[in-house]
C-alpha positions as CSV (number, residue, x, y, z in Angstrom):
1,M,134.0,101.9,115.8
2,T,133.7,100.2,119.2
3,Q,134.8,103.3,121.0
4,I,132.3,105.6,119.2
5,A,129.5,103.1,119.8
6,H,130.3,103.0,123.5
7,V,130.3,106.8,123.9
8,T,127.0,107.2,122.0
9,E,125.3,104.5,124.1
10,S,126.6,106.2,127.3
11,R,124.9,109.5,126.3
12,I,121.6,107.8,126.0
13,T,121.8,106.3,129.5
14,A,123.0,109.5,131.1
15,S,120.5,111.8,129.4
16,E,117.2,109.9,130.0
17,K,116.5,112.2,132.9
18,V,115.6,114.9,130.4
19,I,112.6,113.4,128.7
20,Y,109.8,114.7,126.6
21,T,107.2,111.9,126.6
22,A,104.8,111.7,123.7
23,K,101.3,110.4,124.3
24,A,100.9,106.9,122.9
25,H,98.6,106.3,120.0
26,T,95.6,104.1,120.8
27,A,95.8,100.6,119.2
28,G,92.6,101.0,117.2
29,S,93.0,104.5,115.9
30,P,93.6,105.3,112.3
31,G,97.2,105.2,111.2
32,G,98.3,103.6,114.4
33,P,102.0,102.5,114.6
34,S,103.2,99.1,113.5
35,M,106.7,97.7,113.3
36,T,108.6,96.0,110.5
37,K,111.9,94.2,110.4
38,L,115.4,95.6,109.9
39,A,116.7,92.7,107.9
40,L,120.0,93.4,106.2
41,A,119.8,90.1,104.3
42,T,120.9,88.9,100.9
43,T,117.5,89.2,99.2
44,S,115.3,92.0,97.9
45,R,113.7,92.3,101.3
46,C,116.9,93.9,102.6
47,L,115.9,96.9,104.8
48,F,117.8,100.0,106.1
49,F,116.2,100.6,109.5
50,G,113.8,98.8,111.7
51,L,110.8,101.2,111.8
52,L,107.6,102.5,113.1
53,V,105.0,103.7,110.7
54,F,102.6,106.6,111.3
55,T,100.0,108.3,109.2
56,P,100.5,112.0,109.4
57,S,96.9,112.9,108.7
58,A,96.0,111.2,112.0
59,A,98.6,113.0,114.2
60,P,96.9,114.6,117.2
61,S,98.0,118.3,117.7
62,A,98.4,117.7,121.4
63,W,101.5,115.7,120.8
64,A,103.4,118.6,119.3
65,Q,103.3,120.5,122.7
66,T,105.1,117.6,124.4
67,R,108.0,117.5,121.9
68,P,111.3,119.2,122.3
69,P,111.3,122.4,120.2
70,I,114.2,121.3,118.0
71,L,112.1,118.4,116.7
72,E,109.4,120.7,115.4
73,K,111.9,123.1,114.0
74,M,113.5,120.2,112.1
75,A,110.2,118.9,110.8
76,K,109.2,122.4,109.6
77,T,112.5,122.6,107.7
78,Y,111.6,119.4,105.9
79,G,108.2,120.6,104.9
80,L,105.8,119.9,107.9
81,D,103.6,122.9,107.3
82,S,103.1,122.0,103.6
83,W,102.4,118.3,104.0
84,D,98.7,118.8,103.3
85,Q,99.6,120.0,99.8
86,I,101.2,116.7,98.8
87,Q,99.2,114.5,96.5
88,A,101.9,112.0,95.6
89,I,105.6,111.2,96.1
90,R,107.7,108.9,93.9
91,Y,111.3,107.8,94.4
92,T,113.7,104.9,94.1
93,W,115.4,103.5,97.2
94,N,118.9,102.1,96.6
95,L,121.2,100.0,98.8
96,Q,124.9,99.2,98.4
97,L,126.2,96.8,101.0
98,G,129.1,94.6,100.2
99,A,128.1,92.6,97.1
100,L,124.5,93.8,97.4
101,N,123.1,96.3,95.0
102,I,119.3,96.6,95.4
103,S,116.8,99.2,94.0
104,R,113.1,99.6,94.7
105,S,110.9,102.2,93.0
106,W,107.8,103.6,94.6
107,E,104.9,105.9,94.0
108,W,102.8,106.7,97.0
109,E,99.6,108.8,97.5
110,P,99.5,109.8,101.2
111,K,95.9,110.8,101.2
112,T,94.5,107.6,99.6
113,G,97.2,105.1,100.8
114,K,97.7,103.9,97.2
115,V,101.2,102.3,96.7
116,S,102.8,101.3,93.3
117,Y,106.0,99.3,93.3
118,E,108.6,98.2,90.8
119,G,111.5,96.0,91.7
120,K,112.9,92.5,91.6
121,D,112.3,89.3,93.5
122,K,115.1,87.3,95.1
123,D,115.7,85.6,91.8
124,G,116.2,88.9,90.0
125,K,112.9,88.7,88.1
126,P,110.9,91.9,87.6
127,V,108.0,92.5,90.0
128,K,105.3,95.1,89.9
129,A,102.4,95.7,92.3
130,T,99.8,98.4,93.0
131,Y,97.6,98.2,96.1
132,L,95.8,100.2,98.8
133,R,97.3,100.0,102.3
134,S,93.8,100.1,103.8
135,E,93.1,96.8,102.0
136,L,96.4,95.1,102.8
137,G,94.7,92.1,104.4
138,S,93.2,91.1,101.0
139,Q,96.5,91.3,99.2
140,P,98.7,88.3,98.2
141,D,101.3,87.1,100.7
142,T,104.1,88.6,98.5
143,V,102.6,92.1,99.0
144,K,101.8,91.6,102.7
145,N,105.0,89.9,103.7
146,E,107.6,91.4,101.3
147,I,106.5,94.4,99.3
148,D,104.6,96.4,102.0
149,P,107.3,95.9,104.7
150,A,109.8,97.2,102.1
151,F,107.6,100.1,101.4
152,I,107.3,101.0,105.0
153,N,111.1,100.8,105.5
154,D,112.0,102.9,102.4
155,N,109.3,105.5,103.1
156,Y,110.3,105.9,106.7
157,T,113.9,106.4,105.7
158,L,112.9,109.0,103.1
159,L,110.7,111.0,105.5
160,F,112.5,110.3,108.8
161,P,112.5,113.9,110.1
162,L,108.8,114.1,109.6
163,K,108.0,110.6,110.8
164,A,110.0,111.2,114.0
165,Y,107.8,114.3,114.7
166,W,104.5,112.6,113.9
167,D,105.1,109.3,115.8
168,G,103.5,109.4,119.2
169,S,104.7,106.1,120.7
170,A,108.3,107.1,121.2
171,T,110.1,109.0,123.9
172,V,112.0,111.9,122.6
173,I,115.2,113.0,124.5
174,D,116.7,116.4,123.9
175,Q,120.4,115.9,124.8
176,G,121.8,119.3,123.9
177,M,125.0,119.9,121.8
178,Y,127.4,117.1,121.0
179,N,130.3,116.6,118.7
180,L,129.4,114.8,115.5
181,P,130.3,111.1,115.6
182,V,132.7,111.5,112.7
183,G,134.5,114.6,111.3
184,N,134.5,118.0,112.8
185,G,131.7,120.2,114.2
186,S,128.9,119.8,116.6
187,A,125.1,119.5,116.4
188,E,122.1,119.2,118.7
189,L,121.5,115.6,119.6
190,V,117.9,114.4,119.7
191,A,117.2,110.7,120.6
192,V,114.0,109.0,119.5
193,K,113.6,105.9,121.7
194,Y,110.8,103.2,121.3
195,P,109.6,101.3,124.3
196,A,110.8,97.7,124.8
197,E,107.3,96.6,125.9
198,S,105.5,97.9,122.8
199,G,105.7,94.8,120.8
200,G,106.5,94.8,117.1
201,Y,109.6,93.5,115.4
202,T,112.2,95.9,116.9
203,P,111.1,97.1,120.4
204,G,113.6,99.1,122.3
205,D,115.3,100.7,119.2
206,T,116.9,104.1,119.6
207,W,117.6,106.6,116.8
208,E,120.1,109.4,117.6
209,L,119.6,112.3,115.2
210,Y,122.2,115.1,115.0
211,V,120.6,118.4,114.0
212,G,122.6,121.3,112.7
213,K,122.1,125.1,113.2
214,D,120.0,125.3,110.1
215,N,117.6,122.7,111.6
216,R,118.7,120.1,109.0
217,A,119.6,116.6,110.2
218,E,123.3,115.9,109.6
219,Y,123.9,112.5,111.0
220,L,122.1,109.5,112.4
221,V,123.2,106.7,114.8
222,Y,120.8,103.7,115.1
223,H,120.9,101.3,118.1
224,R,119.0,98.1,117.7
225,G,117.0,97.1,120.8
226,G,117.0,93.4,120.1
227,T,119.6,90.7,119.3
228,K,119.2,90.8,115.5
229,K,121.9,92.4,113.3
230,P,123.0,95.0,112.7
231,S,123.2,96.2,116.3
232,I,124.4,99.6,115.5
233,L,124.5,101.8,112.3
234,F,126.2,105.1,111.6
235,A,125.0,107.1,108.6
236,T,125.4,110.6,107.2
237,W,122.2,112.5,106.4
238,G,123.3,114.3,103.3
239,G,122.5,115.0,99.7
240,H,119.7,117.5,100.6
241,K,117.4,118.3,97.7
242,K,114.1,120.1,97.5
243,A,111.0,118.9,95.5
244,G,108.1,121.2,95.7
245,P,107.5,122.2,99.3
246,L,109.4,119.2,100.8
247,L,113.1,118.9,101.6
248,F,114.7,115.4,101.3
249,S,118.0,113.9,102.3
250,T,118.9,111.6,99.4
251,D,122.3,110.2,100.4
252,H,123.3,108.2,103.5
253,R,126.8,106.8,103.8
254,G,128.3,105.0,106.8
255,N,128.6,101.5,108.3
256,A,126.5,98.8,109.8
257,D,128.3,96.8,112.5
258,G,131.5,98.0,110.9
259,K,130.6,97.1,107.3
260,P,130.4,100.0,104.7
261,I,126.9,100.8,103.7
262,R,125.3,103.4,101.4
263,V,121.5,104.0,101.1
264,F,120.5,106.7,98.6
265,F,117.4,107.9,96.8
266,S,117.2,108.7,93.1
267,D,114.4,110.0,90.9
268,V,112.7,111.8,93.8
269,S,109.7,113.9,92.8
270,V,106.4,115.2,94.3
271,K,103.0,116.1,92.9
272,V,101.0,118.7,94.7
273,T,97.2,118.7,95.0
274,G,95.6,120.2,92.0
275,S,98.5,119.7,89.6
276,D,99.3,116.8,87.2
277,T,103.0,117.9,87.0
278,W,105.7,116.0,88.9
279,V,108.3,118.3,90.5
280,N,111.8,116.8,90.5
281,A,114.1,117.1,93.5
282,K,117.1,119.3,92.9
């Protein structure tokens, strides 16, 4: 583990000479980025990644021209060109980490920002909530401080290949072909690095995404920019399933600071505009 982490970090340092810099989103613009914690804790607030959220409908087209071509190819593979067709997405995020077994179920309408949640609180009691993200300031503290950060985390993990393309605050580094961190084979390594001075909960984080010849992500290595744990996470990007026009990776297995972890999605389905039918991922 230590050896793999050292090699991966060295690649980032050596490769930052080849940089595609995205234009930063202005602070007051719609769908601007905000950060939420990566907190692998022993409560229902346990998160998989520290993240940056971005609203795709607000993505300026100018950014796409500053991105490495592989990033757009990957995003298109996961349904970028069909995103406007999506009326709603529902899914259950599941975490297995040591003695932890946590599940959170979501239904999200991208165009309206409506979020519905079902899960449990830290005492194991059932919790349900429905809210508009545009009205988050008027919601109870439980929604603002626990449920919505969890939504952001789970949603980002589900849609990572698209979020990485949409987000304009990060620097994207095309590092060429590298061997996969585990197993055999090689893939194109694309690093998404967030600036240390940007504020938020996890400034300076780096995601290394290994993209295969079919433009599907195969593996992810996460480096935390701050001092909180985990400092490094290795995870497969597997279990690919398609629901309507979108492709999802539903199974992520690996380790966080050397501890086995599995994050997976179940009951994934989408509803396209103009239809009342949910299309299940398969």
